[in-house]
All heavy atoms as a GROMACS GRO file, in nm:
protein
  634
    1MET      N    1   9.885  12.560   7.216
    1MET     CA    2  10.006  12.596   7.254
    1MET      C    3   9.990  12.694   7.376
    1MET      O    4   9.912  12.781   7.372
    1MET     CB    5  10.090  12.663   7.144
    1MET     CG    6  10.213  12.712   7.204
    1MET     SD    7  10.335  12.792   7.110
    1MET     CE    8  10.312  12.820   6.950
    2TRP      N    9  10.072  12.674   7.479
    2TRP     CA   10  10.074  12.750   7.599
    2TRP      C   11  10.152  12.878   7.559
    2TRP      O   12  10.255  12.871   7.506
    2TRP     CB   13  10.134  12.683   7.715
    2TRP     CG   14  10.053  12.575   7.771
    2TRP    CD1   15  10.053  12.440   7.736
    2TRP    CD2   16   9.950  12.590   7.867
    2TRP    NE1   17   9.954  12.377   7.797
    2TRP    CE2   18   9.890  12.462   7.889
    2TRP    CE3   19   9.902  12.692   7.944
    2TRP    CZ2   20   9.786  12.432   7.980
    2TRP    CZ3   21   9.800  12.660   8.032
    2TRP    CH2   22   9.744  12.542   8.053
    3ILE      N   23  10.105  12.996   7.603
    3ILE     CA   24  10.172  13.122   7.581
    3ILE      C   25  10.219  13.173   7.714
    3ILE      O   26  10.131  13.176   7.808
    3ILE     CB   27  10.086  13.218   7.510
    3ILE    CG1   28  10.044  13.168   7.373
    3ILE    CG2   29  10.144  13.364   7.500
    3ILE    CD1   30   9.930  13.245   7.304
    4GLU      N   31  10.344  13.213   7.723
    4GLU     CA   32  10.390  13.272   7.844
    4GLU      C   33  10.385  13.428   7.834
    4GLU      O   34  10.451  13.479   7.745
    4GLU     CB   35  10.523  13.235   7.881
    4GLU     CG   36  10.580  13.277   8.012
    4GLU     CD   37  10.708  13.215   8.063
    4GLU    OE1   38  10.748  13.112   8.002
    4GLU    OE2   39  10.769  13.273   8.153
    5GLU      N   40  10.310  13.498   7.914
    5GLU     CA   41  10.303  13.640   7.916
    5GLU      C   42  10.253  13.687   8.051
    5GLU      O   43  10.172  13.613   8.113
    5GLU     CB   44  10.215  13.697   7.806
    5GLU     CG   45  10.068  13.651   7.812
    5GLU     CD   46   9.993  13.704   7.696
    5GLU    OE1   47  10.045  13.764   7.601
    5GLU    OE2   48   9.872  13.688   7.699
    6ASN      N   49  10.292  13.802   8.083
    6ASN     CA   50  10.261  13.863   8.221
    6ASN      C   51  10.279  13.765   8.335
    6ASN      O   52  10.180  13.759   8.424
    6ASN     CB   53  10.112  13.906   8.216
    6ASN     CG   54  10.085  14.022   8.109
    6ASN    OD1   55  10.182  14.099   8.083
    6ASN    ND2   56   9.974  14.016   8.041
    7ASN      N   57  10.388  13.693   8.338
    7ASN     CA   58  10.414  13.594   8.447
    7ASN      C   59  10.307  13.490   8.464
    7ASN      O   60  10.286  13.437   8.576
    7ASN     CB   61  10.437  13.673   8.580
    7ASN     CG   62  10.551  13.764   8.583
    7ASN    OD1   63  10.658  13.718   8.528
    7ASN    ND2   64  10.544  13.875   8.635
    8MET      N   65  10.252  13.451   8.350
    8MET     CA   66  10.154  13.342   8.350
    8MET      C   67  10.169  13.254   8.222
    8MET      O   68  10.218  13.307   8.120
    8MET     CB   69  10.009  13.394   8.343
    8MET     CG   70   9.965  13.459   8.463
    8MET     SD   71   9.790  13.505   8.442
    8MET     CE   72   9.777  13.612   8.589
    9LEU      N   73  10.135  13.121   8.235
    9LEU     CA   74  10.116  13.040   8.126
    9LEU      C   75   9.974  13.044   8.088
    9LEU      O   76   9.887  13.023   8.184
    9LEU     CB   77  10.161  12.897   8.151
    9LEU     CG   78  10.307  12.868   8.163
    9LEU    CD1   79  10.326  12.715   8.189
    9LEU    CD2   80  10.383  12.904   8.035
   10ARG      N   81   9.933  13.064   7.961
   10ARG     CA   82   9.795  13.080   7.922
   10ARG      C   83   9.760  12.987   7.805
   10ARG      O   84   9.842  12.972   7.715
   10ARG     CB   85   9.762  13.224   7.888
   10ARG     CG   86   9.778  13.317   7.996
   10ARG     CD   87   9.745  13.456   7.955
   10ARG     NE   88   9.756  13.542   8.071
   10ARG     CZ   89   9.722  13.676   8.063
   10ARG    NH1   90   9.673  13.726   7.957
   10ARG    NH2   91   9.734  13.745   8.176
   11LYS      N   92   9.647  12.934   7.810
   11LYS     CA   93   9.592  12.852   7.699
   11LYS      C   94   9.442  12.849   7.701
   11LYS      O   95   9.381  12.846   7.801
   11LYS     CB   96   9.652  12.710   7.699
   11LYS     CG   97   9.622  12.629   7.580
   11LYS     CD   98   9.702  12.488   7.575
   11LYS     CE   99   9.665  12.426   7.458
   11LYS     NZ  100   9.746  12.288   7.455
   12SER      N  101   9.389  12.851   7.582
   12SER     CA  102   9.244  12.841   7.561
   12SER      C  103   9.215  12.707   7.491
   12SER      O  104   9.288  12.666   7.401
   12SER     CB  105   9.194  12.956   7.467
   12SER     OG  106   9.205  13.076   7.542
   13PHE      N  107   9.107  12.640   7.533
   13PHE     CA  108   9.071  12.515   7.487
   13PHE      C  109   8.924  12.533   7.438
   13PHE      O  110   8.837  12.588   7.499
   13PHE     CB  111   9.070  12.409   7.601
   13PHE     CG  112   9.206  12.384   7.658
   13PHE    CD1  113   9.260  12.468   7.754
   13PHE    CD2  114   9.281  12.278   7.608
   13PHE    CE1  115   9.383  12.442   7.802
   13PHE    CE2  116   9.404  12.253   7.651
   13PHE     CZ  117   9.465  12.340   7.759
   14LYS      N  118   8.898  12.477   7.323
   14LYS     CA  119   8.759  12.484   7.259
   14LYS      C  120   8.700  12.337   7.242
   14LYS      O  121   8.775  12.252   7.195
   14LYS     CB  122   8.760  12.552   7.124
   14LYS     CG  123   8.649  12.640   7.109
   14LYS     CD  124   8.670  12.728   6.985
   14LYS     CE  125   8.561  12.837   6.983
   14LYS     NZ  126   8.570  12.922   6.869
   15PHE      N  127   8.577  12.320   7.277
   15PHE     CA  128   8.522  12.195   7.267
   15PHE      C  129   8.383  12.195   7.185
   15PHE      O  130   8.348  12.305   7.150
   15PHE     CB  131   8.481  12.139   7.408
   15PHE     CG  132   8.611  12.130   7.491
   15PHE    CD1  133   8.658  12.232   7.573
   15PHE    CD2  134   8.693  12.024   7.488
   15PHE    CE1  135   8.772  12.228   7.649
   15PHE    CE2  136   8.804  12.003   7.555
   15PHE     CZ  137   8.850  12.112   7.639
   16LYS      N  138   8.324  12.086   7.164
   16LYS     CA  139   8.203  12.072   7.090
   16LYS      C  140   8.091  12.148   7.159
   16LYS      O  141   8.010  12.218   7.090
   16LYS     CB  142   8.162  11.931   7.069
   16LYS     CG  143   8.035  11.910   6.983
   16LYS     CD  144   8.011  11.766   6.967
   16LYS     CE  145   7.912  11.725   7.074
   16LYS     NZ  146   7.866  11.588   7.075
   17ASP      N  147   8.076  12.142   7.291
   17ASP     CA  148   7.967  12.205   7.360
   17ASP      C  149   8.009  12.224   7.505
   17ASP      O  150   8.117  12.196   7.548
   17ASP     CB  151   7.839  12.121   7.343
   17ASP     CG  152   7.850  11.975   7.392
   17ASP    OD1  153   7.943  11.946   7.473
   17ASP    OD2  154   7.781  11.885   7.340
   18PHE      N  155   7.914  12.272   7.584
   18PHE     CA  156   7.933  12.302   7.723
   18PHE      C  157   7.968  12.172   7.808
   18PHE      O  158   8.055  12.166   7.888
   18PHE     CB  159   7.805  12.372   7.789
   18PHE     CG  160   7.830  12.393   7.936
   18PHE    CD1  161   7.911  12.494   7.980
   18PHE    CD2  162   7.760  12.308   8.028
   18PHE    CE1  163   7.920  12.518   8.118
   18PHE    CE2  164   7.771  12.337   8.163
   18PHE     CZ  165   7.849  12.438   8.206
   19GLN      N  166   7.897  12.063   7.772
   19GLN     CA  167   7.919  11.941   7.849
   19GLN      C  168   8.064  11.892   7.826
   19GLN      O  169   8.125  11.847   7.925
   19GLN     CB  170   7.817  11.833   7.795
   19GLN     CG  171   7.824  11.705   7.878
   19GLN     CD  172   7.708  11.610   7.841
   19GLN    OE1  173   7.637  11.633   7.748
   19GLN    NE2  174   7.698  11.506   7.913
   20GLU      N  175   8.117  11.893   7.707
   20GLU     CA  176   8.251  11.843   7.685
   20GLU      C  177   8.353  11.936   7.758
   20GLU      O  178   8.447  11.896   7.814
   20GLU     CB  179   8.286  11.842   7.536
   20GLU     CG  180   8.227  11.726   7.471
   20GLU     CD  181   8.287  11.705   7.330
   20GLU    OE1  182   8.371  11.774   7.281
   20GLU    OE2  183   8.224  11.618   7.255
   21ALA      N  184   8.323  12.077   7.754
   21ALA     CA  185   8.413  12.174   7.828
   21ALA      C  186   8.413  12.141   7.978
   21ALA      O  187   8.513  12.144   8.039
   21ALA     CB  188   8.369  12.310   7.794
   22PHE      N  189   8.292  12.124   8.030
   22PHE     CA  190   8.281  12.094   8.170
   22PHE      C  191   8.348  11.962   8.212
   22PHE      O  192   8.416  11.949   8.312
   22PHE     CB  193   8.137  12.093   8.218
   22PHE     CG  194   8.120  12.108   8.362
   22PHE    CD1  195   8.117  12.231   8.427
   22PHE    CD2  196   8.104  11.984   8.438
   22PHE    CE1  197   8.103  12.234   8.563
   22PHE    CE2  198   8.095  11.997   8.579
   22PHE     CZ  199   8.090  12.125   8.638
   23ALA      N  200   8.341  11.856   8.125
   23ALA     CA  201   8.403  11.727   8.155
   23ALA      C  202   8.556  11.754   8.156
   23ALA      O  203   8.627  11.695   8.248
   23ALA     CB  204   8.368  11.625   8.044
   24PHE      N  205   8.609  11.832   8.066
   24PHE     CA  206   8.753  11.866   8.061
   24PHE      C  207   8.789  11.931   8.191
   24PHE      O  208   8.891  11.891   8.252
   24PHE     CB  209   8.779  11.950   7.936
   24PHE     CG  210   8.915  12.004   7.934
   24PHE    CD1  211   9.030  11.932   7.906
   24PHE    CD2  212   8.933  12.143   7.963
   24PHE    CE1  213   9.152  11.984   7.901
   24PHE    CE2  214   9.067  12.196   7.967
   24PHE     CZ  215   9.169  12.118   7.940
   25MET      N  216   8.710  12.034   8.237
   25MET     CA  217   8.740  12.094   8.363
   25MET      C  218   8.749  12.005   8.478
   25MET      O  219   8.827  12.024   8.566
   25MET     CB  220   8.645  12.212   8.384
   25MET     CG  221   8.660  12.326   8.283
   25MET     SD  222   8.533  12.457   8.308
   25MET     CE  223   8.598  12.532   8.459
   26THR      N  224   8.656  11.908   8.476
   26THR     CA  225   8.654  11.811   8.588
   26THR      C  226   8.782  11.727   8.581
   26THR      O  227   8.846  11.711   8.696
   26THR     CB  228   8.537  11.715   8.578
   26THR    OG1  229   8.416  11.802   8.580
   26THR    CG2  230   8.532  11.609   8.687
   27ARG      N  231   8.827  11.689   8.470
   27ARG     CA  232   8.959  11.616   8.465
   27ARG      C  233   9.072  11.703   8.510
   27ARG      O  234   9.152  11.657   8.576
   27ARG     CB  235   8.972  11.553   8.319
   27ARG     CG  236   8.878  11.441   8.280
   27ARG     CD  237   8.914  11.373   8.156
   27ARG     NE  238   8.918  11.459   8.041
   27ARG     CZ  239   8.817  11.490   7.958
   27ARG    NH1  240   8.699  11.442   7.981
   27ARG    NH2  241   8.833  11.568   7.852
   28VAL      N  242   9.076  11.832   8.467
   28VAL     CA  243   9.180  11.917   8.512
   28VAL      C  244   9.172  11.937   8.661
   28VAL      O  245   9.284  11.952   8.729
   28VAL     CB  246   9.171  12.058   8.437
   28VAL    CG1  247   9.261  12.152   8.501
   28VAL    CG2  248   9.198  12.038   8.285
   29ALA      N  249   9.054  11.938   8.721
   29ALA     CA  250   9.048  11.964   8.861
   29ALA      C  251   9.119  11.843   8.939
   29ALA      O  252   9.180  11.867   9.037
   29ALA     CB  253   8.896  11.969   8.906
   30PHE      N  254   9.088  11.723   8.886
   30PHE     CA  255   9.162  11.606   8.947
   30PHE      C  256   9.313  11.612   8.933
   30PHE      O  257   9.392  11.588   9.038
   30PHE     CB  258   9.110  11.474   8.899
   30PHE     CG  259   8.973  11.434   8.952
   30PHE    CD1  260   8.855  11.454   8.887
   30PHE    CD2  261   8.960  11.380   9.079
   30PHE    CE1  262   8.734  11.421   8.929
   30PHE    CE2  263   8.840  11.350   9.129
   30PHE     CZ  264   8.727  11.371   9.058
   31LEU      N  265   9.357  11.653   8.819
   31LEU     CA  266   9.500  11.667   8.798
   31LEU      C  267   9.553  11.780   8.890
   31LEU      O  268   9.662  11.768   8.949
   31LEU     CB  269   9.526  11.718   8.651
   31LEU     CG  270   9.542  11.612   8.547
   31LEU    CD1  271   9.562  11.675   8.410
   31LEU    CD2  272   9.658  11.516   8.578
   32ALA      N  273   9.481  11.896   8.895
   32ALA     CA  274   9.529  12.007   8.991
   32ALA      C  275   9.552  11.950   9.135
   32ALA      O  276   9.647  11.987   9.199
   32ALA     CB  277   9.438  12.120   8.977
   33GLU      N  278   9.457  11.873   9.179
   33GLU     CA  279   9.470  11.814   9.307
   33GLU      C  280   9.585  11.728   9.330
   33GLU      O  281   9.659  11.734   9.425
   33GLU     CB  282   9.336  11.740   9.356
   33GLU     CG  283   9.227  11.828   9.393
   33GLU     CD  284   9.259  11.910   9.521
   33GLU    OE1  285   9.285  11.850   9.623
   33GLU    OE2  286   9.256  12.027   9.508
   34GLU      N  287   9.609  11.648   9.232
   34GLU     CA  288   9.734  11.553   9.228
   34GLU      C  289   9.858  11.636   9.232
   34GLU      O  290   9.952  11.602   9.298
   34GLU     CB  291   9.728  11.465   9.103
   34GLU     CG  292   9.634  11.354   9.100
   34GLU     CD  293   9.632  11.276   8.968
   34GLU    OE1  294   9.738  11.275   8.899
   34GLU    OE2  295   9.528  11.224   8.931
   35HIS      N  296   9.861  11.744   9.159
   35HIS     CA  297   9.978  11.831   9.154
   35HIS      C  298   9.989  11.936   9.262
   35HIS      O  299  10.089  12.001   9.278
   35HIS     CB  300   9.982  11.902   9.018
   35HIS     CG  301  10.023  11.818   8.911
   35HIS    ND1  302  10.139  11.816   8.835
   35HIS    CD2  303   9.947  11.711   8.843
   35HIS    CE1  304  10.144  11.728   8.742
   35HIS    NE2  305  10.029  11.664   8.744
   36GLN      N  306   9.878  11.941   9.344
   36GLN     CA  307   9.866  12.042   9.450
   36GLN      C  308   9.899  12.176   9.395
   36GLN      O  309   9.978  12.257   9.455
   36GLN     CB  310   9.956  12.012   9.568
   36GLN     CG  311   9.910  11.882   9.636
   36GLN     CD  312   9.999  11.849   9.760
   36GLN    OE1  313  10.098  11.915   9.789
   36GLN    NE2  314   9.954  11.752   9.834
   37HIS      N  315   9.838  12.206   9.279
   37HIS     CA  316   9.859  12.333   9.207
   37HIS      C  317   9.737  12.363   9.129
   37HIS      O  318   9.696  12.284   9.048
   37HIS     CB  319   9.984  12.320   9.111
   37HIS     CG  320  10.034  12.449   9.059
   37HIS    ND1  321  10.051  12.564   9.136
   37HIS    CD2  322  10.057  12.491   8.935
   37HIS    CE1  323  10.095  12.661   9.057
   37HIS    NE2  324  10.111  12.623   8.935
   38HIS      N  325   9.671  12.480   9.155
   38HIS     CA  326   9.544  12.500   9.106
   38HIS      C  327   9.543  12.619   9.012
   38HIS      O  328   9.599  12.724   9.034
   38HIS     CB  329   9.444  12.532   9.219
   38HIS     CG  330   9.447  12.410   9.312
   38HIS    ND1  331   9.523  12.401   9.423
   38HIS    CD2  332   9.379  12.300   9.311
   38HIS    CE1  333   9.516  12.289   9.485
   38HIS    NE2  334   9.413  12.221   9.416
   39PRO      N  335   9.470  12.604   8.894
   39PRO     CA  336   9.477  12.707   8.790
   39PRO      C  337   9.379  12.823   8.815
   39PRO      O  338   9.278  12.804   8.893
   39PRO     CB  339   9.422  12.632   8.664
   39PRO     CG  340   9.339  12.529   8.719
   39PRO     CD  341   9.398  12.478   8.849
   40ASN      N  342   9.401  12.934   8.763
   40ASN     CA  343   9.296  13.033   8.739
   40ASN      C  344   9.228  13.000   8.609
   40ASN      O  345   9.301  12.971   8.511
   40ASN     CB  346   9.361  13.175   8.726
   40ASN     CG  347   9.439  13.214   8.855
   40ASN    OD1  348   9.396  13.176   8.962
   40ASN    ND2  349   9.549  13.288   8.838
   41TRP      N  350   9.098  12.992   8.602
   41TRP     CA  351   9.031  12.958   8.485
   41TRP      C  352   8.902  13.015   8.468
   41TRP      O  353   8.836  13.063   8.563
   41TRP     CB  354   9.033  12.803   8.462
   41TRP     CG  355   8.964  12.718   8.569
   41TRP    CD1  356   8.896  12.766   8.681
   41TRP    CD2  357   8.957  12.579   8.572
   41TRP    NE1  358   8.851  12.657   8.750
   41TRP    CE2  359   8.886  12.544   8.688
   41TRP    CE3  360   9.003  12.477   8.491
   41TRP    CZ2  361   8.858  12.414   8.726
   41TRP    CZ3  362   8.988  12.347   8.532
   41TRP    CH2  363   8.910  12.318   8.649
   42SER      N  364   8.844  13.003   8.346
   42SER     CA  365   8.710  13.052   8.321
   42SER      C  366   8.655  12.962   8.219
   42SER      O  367   8.722  12.908   8.137
   42SER     CB  368   8.707  13.199   8.285
   42SER     OG  369   8.768  13.224   8.162
   43ASN      N  370   8.517  12.959   8.215
   43ASN     CA  371   8.444  12.882   8.118
   43ASN      C  372   8.324  12.960   8.063
   43ASN      O  373   8.249  13.009   8.145
   43ASN     CB  374   8.406  12.748   8.174
   43ASN     CG  375   8.300  12.678   8.097
   43ASN    OD1  376   8.186  12.660   8.139
   43ASN    ND2  377   8.336  12.635   7.978
   44VAL      N  378   8.309  12.965   7.928
   44VAL     CA  379   8.196  13.023   7.874
   44VAL      C  380   8.159  12.923   7.758
   44VAL      O  381   8.234  12.897   7.673
   44VAL     CB  382   8.215  13.167   7.810
   44VAL    CG1  383   8.091  13.208   7.741
   44VAL    CG2  384   8.253  13.262   7.918
   45TYR      N  385   8.045  12.873   7.773
   45TYR     CA  386   7.986  12.759   7.689
   45TYR      C  387   8.083  12.656   7.652
   45TYR      O  388   8.114  12.564   7.731
   45TYR     CB  389   7.930  12.821   7.562
   45TYR     CG  390   7.864  12.726   7.464
   45TYR    CD1  391   7.764  12.638   7.510
   45TYR    CD2  392   7.909  12.711   7.335
   45TYR    CE1  393   7.709  12.542   7.424
   45TYR    CE2  394   7.853  12.610   7.250
   45TYR     CZ  395   7.757  12.529   7.293
   45TYR     OH  396   7.700  12.439   7.215
   46ASN      N  397   8.145  12.665   7.531
   46ASN     CA  398   8.243  12.544   7.488
   46ASN      C  399   8.389  12.591   7.496
   46ASN      O  400   8.477  12.520   7.446
   46ASN     CB  401   8.208  12.511   7.343
   46ASN     CG  402   8.246  12.614   7.249
   46ASN    OD1  403   8.237  12.734   7.277
   46ASN    ND2  404   8.263  12.582   7.120
   47LYS      N  405   8.424  12.697   7.571
   47LYS     CA  406   8.558  12.745   7.574
   47LYS      C  407   8.606  12.750   7.719
   47LYS      O  408   8.530  12.797   7.812
   47LYS     CB  409   8.561  12.884   7.513
   47LYS     CG  410   8.705  12.944   7.508
   47LYS     CD  411   8.705  13.078   7.443
   47LYS     CE  412   8.846  13.130   7.449
   47LYS     NZ  413   8.848  13.276   7.411
   48VAL      N  414   8.720  12.697   7.742
   48VAL     CA  415   8.785  12.706   7.876
   48VAL      C  416   8.922  12.772   7.859
   48VAL      O  417   9.006  12.739   7.787
   48VAL     CB  418   8.806  12.562   7.933
   48VAL    CG1  419   8.882  12.565   8.068
   48VAL    CG2  420   8.685  12.484   7.941
   49ASP      N  421   8.941  12.879   7.937
   49ASP     CA  422   9.063  12.955   7.940
   49ASP      C  423   9.128  12.924   8.072
   49ASP      O  424   9.075  12.936   8.184
   49ASP     CB  425   9.039  13.105   7.937
   49ASP     CG  426   8.984  13.149   7.804
   49ASP    OD1  427   9.026  13.103   7.687
   49ASP    OD2  428   8.892  13.231   7.800
   50ILE      N  429   9.266  12.887   8.062
   50ILE     CA  430   9.348  12.847   8.181
   50ILE      C  431   9.464  12.941   8.196
   50ILE      O  432   9.539  12.959   8.089
   50ILE     CB  433   9.384  12.701   8.175
   50ILE    CG1  434   9.262  12.611   8.179
   50ILE    CG2  435   9.469  12.657   8.295
   50ILE    CD1  436   9.293  12.463   8.160
   51GLU      N  437   9.494  12.985   8.314
   51GLU     CA  438   9.614  13.064   8.340
   51GLU      C  439   9.682  12.988   8.454
   51GLU      O  440   9.614  12.960   8.559
   51GLU     CB  441   9.577  13.202   8.380
   51GLU     CG  442   9.509  13.283   8.274
   51GLU     CD  443   9.470  13.424   8.320
   51GLU    OE1  444   9.459  13.445   8.443
   51GLU    OE2  445   9.446  13.508   8.232
   52LEU      N  446   9.815  12.966   8.448
   52LEU     CA  447   9.895  12.907   8.544
   52LEU      C  448  10.001  12.997   8.596
   52LEU      O  449  10.071  13.063   8.506
   52LEU     CB  450   9.963  12.778   8.494
   52LEU     CG  451   9.867  12.671   8.446
   52LEU    CD1  452   9.938  12.555   8.381
   52LEU    CD2  453   9.773  12.619   8.559
   53THR      N  454  10.021  13.026   8.725
   53THR     CA  455  10.120  13.095   8.784
   53THR      C  456  10.142  13.043   8.923
   53THR      O  457  10.052  12.985   8.979
   53THR     CB  458  10.099  13.251   8.785
   53THR    OG1  459  10.202  13.325   8.822
   53THR    CG2  460   9.971  13.283   8.877
   54THR      N  461  10.263  13.058   8.969
   54THR     CA  462  10.290  13.006   9.108
   54THR      C  463  10.281  13.121   9.207
   54THR      O  464  10.372  13.214   9.213
   54THR     CB  465  10.421  12.934   9.114
   54THR    OG1  466  10.428  12.833   9.015
   54THR    CG2  467  10.455  12.878   9.251
   55HIS      N  468  10.172  13.125   9.287
   55HIS     CA  469  10.146  13.237   9.371
   55HIS      C  470  10.248  13.249   9.487
   55HIS      O  471  10.297  13.357   9.519
   55HIS     CB  472  10.011  13.220   9.431
   55HIS     CG  473   9.906  13.214   9.328
   55HIS    ND1  474   9.866  13.328   9.254
   55HIS    CD2  475   9.820  13.107   9.290
   55HIS    CE1  476   9.770  13.284   9.175
   55HIS    NE2  477   9.737  13.166   9.189
   56ASP      N  478  10.301  13.133   9.543
   56ASP     CA  479  10.393  13.135   9.655
   56ASP      C  480  10.535  13.154   9.606
   56ASP      O  481  10.626  13.168   9.692
   56ASP     CB  482  10.378  13.007   9.747
   56ASP     CG  483  10.411  12.878   9.663
   56ASP    OD1  484  10.421  12.874   9.540
   56ASP    OD2  485  10.421  12.769   9.736
   57LYS      N  486  10.562  13.184   9.480
   57LYS     CA  487  10.695  13.219   9.427
   57LYS      C  488  10.678  13.364   9.365
   57LYS      O  489  10.754  13.386   9.267
   57LYS     CB  490  10.736  13.122   9.322
   57LYS     CG  491  10.764  12.981   9.377
   57LYS     CD  492  10.882  12.988   9.484
   57LYS     CE  493  10.905  12.840   9.540
   57LYS     NZ  494  11.003  12.843   9.643
   58GLY      N  495  10.590  13.442   9.415
   58GLY     CA  496  10.582  13.577   9.362
   58GLY      C  497  10.493  13.590   9.232
   58GLY      O  498  10.524  13.691   9.161
   59ASN      N  499  10.404  13.506   9.214
   59ASN     CA  500  10.321  13.508   9.095
   59ASN      C  501  10.410  13.511   8.961
   59ASN      O  502  10.400  13.604   8.884
   59ASN     CB  503  10.227  13.628   9.091
   59ASN     CG  504  10.123  13.618   9.201
   59ASN    OD1  505  10.068  13.511   9.226
   59ASN    ND2  506  10.104  13.717   9.281
   60THR      N  507  10.483  13.404   8.954
   60THR     CA  508  10.572  13.391   8.840
   60THR      C  509  10.562  13.249   8.779
   60THR      O  510  10.508  13.166   8.853
   60THR     CB  511  10.723  13.425   8.870
   60THR    OG1  512  10.798  13.430   8.752
   60THR    CG2  513  10.783  13.336   8.963
   61VAL      N  514  10.605  13.230   8.663
   61VAL     CA  515  10.602  13.087   8.606
   61VAL      C  516  10.716  13.006   8.657
   61VAL      O  517  10.834  13.056   8.654
   61VAL     CB  518  10.605  13.099   8.448
   61VAL    CG1  519  10.605  12.958   8.391
   61VAL    CG2  520  10.483  13.178   8.404
   62THR      N  521  10.684  12.891   8.707
   62THR     CA  522  10.785  12.805   8.758
   62THR      C  523  10.778  12.661   8.696
   62THR      O  524  10.672  12.641   8.622
   62THR     CB  525  10.773  12.784   8.914
   62THR    OG1  526  10.658  12.719   8.944
   62THR    CG2  527  10.778  12.915   8.985
   63ALA      N  528  10.863  12.573   8.730
   63ALA     CA  529  10.848  12.434   8.681
   63ALA      C  530  10.725  12.372   8.715
   63ALA      O  531  10.664  12.287   8.647
   63ALA     CB  532  10.964  12.354   8.733
   64LYS      N  533  10.671  12.413   8.830
   64LYS     CA  534  10.531  12.365   8.880
   64LYS      C  535  10.428  12.390   8.783
   64LYS      O  536  10.339  12.312   8.752
   64LYS     CB  537  10.496  12.424   9.011
   64LYS     CG  538  10.396  12.352   9.091
   64LYS     CD  539  10.386  12.422   9.234
   64LYS     CE  540  10.302  12.329   9.322
   64LYS     NZ  541  10.297  12.390   9.458
   65ASP      N  542  10.433  12.509   8.724
   65ASP     CA  543  10.328  12.554   8.614
   65ASP      C  544  10.355  12.471   8.493
   65ASP      O  545  10.257  12.419   8.433
   65ASP     CB  546  10.345  12.698   8.590
   65ASP     CG  547  10.316  12.784   8.709
   65ASP    OD1  548  10.212  12.783   8.772
   65ASP    OD2  549  10.418  12.854   8.756
   66ARG      N  550  10.475  12.462   8.445
   66ARG     CA  551  10.505  12.384   8.326
   66ARG      C  552  10.469  12.235   8.345
   66ARG      O  553  10.419  12.174   8.242
   66ARG     CB  554  10.655  12.394   8.287
   66ARG     CG  555  10.687  12.540   8.256
   66ARG     CD  556  10.836  12.550   8.213
   66ARG     NE  557  10.878  12.687   8.212
   66ARG     CZ  558  10.830  12.791   8.135
   66ARG    NH1  559  10.748  12.762   8.042
   66ARG    NH2  560  10.882  12.909   8.148
   67LYS      N  561  10.489  12.167   8.455
   67LYS     CA  562  10.457  12.044   8.479
   67LYS      C  563  10.298  12.025   8.472
   67LYS      O  564  10.254  11.926   8.410
   67LYS     CB  565  10.509  11.996   8.613
   67LYS     CG  566  10.486  11.849   8.644
   67LYS     CD  567  10.558  11.804   8.781
   67LYS     CE  568  10.533  11.668   8.807
   67LYS     NZ  569  10.584  11.627   8.949
   68LEU      N  570  10.231  12.109   8.534
   68LEU     CA  571  10.085  12.096   8.534
   68LEU      C  572  10.032  12.121   8.389
   68LEU      O  573   9.936  12.052   8.336
   68LEU     CB  574  10.016  12.198   8.625
   68LEU     CG  575   9.860  12.192   8.630
   68LEU    CD1  576   9.806  12.054   8.653
   68LEU    CD2  577   9.805  12.285   8.736
   69ALA      N  578  10.089  12.214   8.315
   69ALA     CA  579  10.054  12.248   8.171
   69ALA      C  580  10.063  12.120   8.089
   69ALA      O  581   9.981  12.082   8.010
   69ALA     CB  582  10.133  12.364   8.120
   70LYS      N  583  10.176  12.054   8.102
   70LYS     CA  584  10.205  11.931   8.035
   70LYS      C  585  10.107  11.826   8.067
   70LYS      O  586  10.054  11.750   7.972
   70LYS     CB  587  10.354  11.887   8.063
   70LYS     CG  588  10.391  11.762   7.970
   70LYS     CD  589  10.540  11.727   8.005
   70LYS     CE  590  10.573  11.618   7.918
   70LYS     NZ  591  10.725  11.578   7.932
   71ALA      N  592  10.068  11.810   8.188
   71ALA     CA  593   9.970  11.711   8.230
   71ALA      C  594   9.833  11.745   8.177
   71ALA      O  595   9.769  11.658   8.126
   71ALA     CB  596   9.964  11.700   8.386
   72ILE      N  597   9.800  11.870   8.169
   72ILE     CA  598   9.671  11.912   8.112
   72ILE      C  599   9.671  11.882   7.966
   72ILE      O  600   9.564  11.833   7.909
   72ILE     CB  601   9.648  12.064   8.141
   72ILE    CG1  602   9.622  12.091   8.287
   72ILE    CG2  603   9.528  12.121   8.052
   72ILE    CD1  604   9.622  12.237   8.318
   73ASP      N  605   9.780  11.904   7.894
   73ASP     CA  606   9.788  11.876   7.752
   73ASP      C  607   9.769  11.722   7.725
   73ASP      O  608   9.722  11.686   7.612
   73ASP     CB  609   9.915  11.920   7.697
   73ASP     CG  610   9.917  12.072   7.658
   73ASP    OD1  611   9.810  12.125   7.659
   73ASP    OD2  612  10.027  12.128   7.647
   74SER      N  613   9.806  11.648   7.822
   74SER     CA  614   9.796  11.498   7.800
   74SER      C  615   9.649  11.448   7.799
   74SER      O  616   9.620  11.342   7.756
   74SER     CB  617   9.874  11.426   7.905
   74SER     OG  618   9.803  11.424   8.032
   75ILE      N  619   9.560  11.528   7.858
   75ILE     CA  620   9.411  11.484   7.862
   75ILE      C  621   9.332  11.563   7.742
   75ILE      O  622   9.221  11.532   7.734
   75ILE     CB  623   9.345  11.513   7.993
   75ILE    CG1  624   9.346  11.661   8.027
   75ILE    CG2  625   9.408  11.429   8.096
   75ILE    CD1  626   9.262  11.692   8.154
   76ASP      N  627   9.391  11.660   7.683
   76ASP     CA  628   9.317  11.736   7.577
   76ASP      C  629   9.307  11.651   7.450
   76ASP      O  630   9.381  11.574   7.406
   76ASP     CB  631   9.397  11.855   7.539
   76ASP     CG  632   9.325  11.938   7.438
   76ASP    OD1  633   9.200  11.943   7.437
   76ASP    OD2  634   9.397  12.002   7.348
   0.00000   0.00000   0.00000
């Protein structure tokens, strides 16, 4: 579930291992390009943390963030 706090949508994803986490990040990267909206994210071993905010709208959550979050959930 995405959590909205501090003007961001945040979600953590956990995978079997690093390879699965990295494959997920690759799929998200292609989605981000399609949406022309790029996440702040980090990866440690099997965990990927994603934060979405719209920088050109004053670093706040917009429909653009919600649309990308929904698209990311469709590949999880």
